[in-house]
N, C-alpha and C positions, 0 to 999 in steps of 0.2 A: 504493499498500499504506499502510495507516494502523497506527500502533503505538499500542498502548494497555494499559493495565494493569486488573487486576480484583481484587477481594479472593478471598481462597480462603475456600470454603464450608465448611460441615461436612462435606458428602458429600466434597469434595476433599480435605479433611484426613484423613479415615479411610481413603482409598485411598493418599494420599501418605504418611501416617504408617505404614502396614503396609509399603509399600515401601521407607522410609527406617529403618523399625525404632524409631521414636519415637512417642510418644502423640500423639493429634489435640490435646489442651489446648496440649501443649509446642509443637507446630507452629503453633497459631493464636495462642497468647498469649505464646510464648516462655518459659513456665515451664520451670524445671529440676528442680521437684519431683516425685517419682514418685508413683504411686498407694500406694506403700508407706507414705507418710506420712499417707494418710487412709483406708487399708483395714487393718481387723485382721487377724490371721494367719488365721482362720478365712475371711473373706472373700477373703482373697487366694488361698489355697488352692482354694476353691470356684470363684473366676474361672479359676484356672490351668487347674482339670479341665475347666471348661464350655468353654474356650476351644479343647480339644484335641478335642471333639466335632464331628461334622458338623452342618451346618445343620439339618438334619433332626431329629437327635437333641437339638440345643440346644433345639429348640421342643418337643418331647416333655418335656424335664426342666422347663421352663418350666409346661407344664401339668399336670406331676405336683406339683410346688410349690404349684400353685393349688389342686389337689384337697386335698393335704395341710393346707394352711393352712384350707381350709373346712371340712375334719374336725375339726381342731382348735377353729375357732370354733363349731362346732355343739356339740362336747362341753362348752365352756365355758359356753355359754349354758344347755345342758341341765342342767350342774350348778349354775349360779345359779339357775335357775328351781326346782329341787329344793330348793335352799338357803332360799330365799324361802319356799316351800310348807312347809317344815319350821319356819321361824321367822319367822312374820307380823310386820311393823313393829309396834309399841305404837301404839294410836290414842290 
């Protein structure tokens, strides 16, 4: 029997982190900082709600965000095109 060691990979850190109730970065790097230091209140709330959803609903929410972002991009592009048409740049 041979004893060895190996590094904890990202997948292992996620699984172990969930089981231990700590974040994967804390497990991998020993950081004591929490996400509260780098996420604002809206981001924390969104993540808290998102994490309560089942996996299929999480994917659905991601798709809805992508659709909404595309709609906003198209609206802004249309607005800018209309604005340029109304006010052509001086020659």
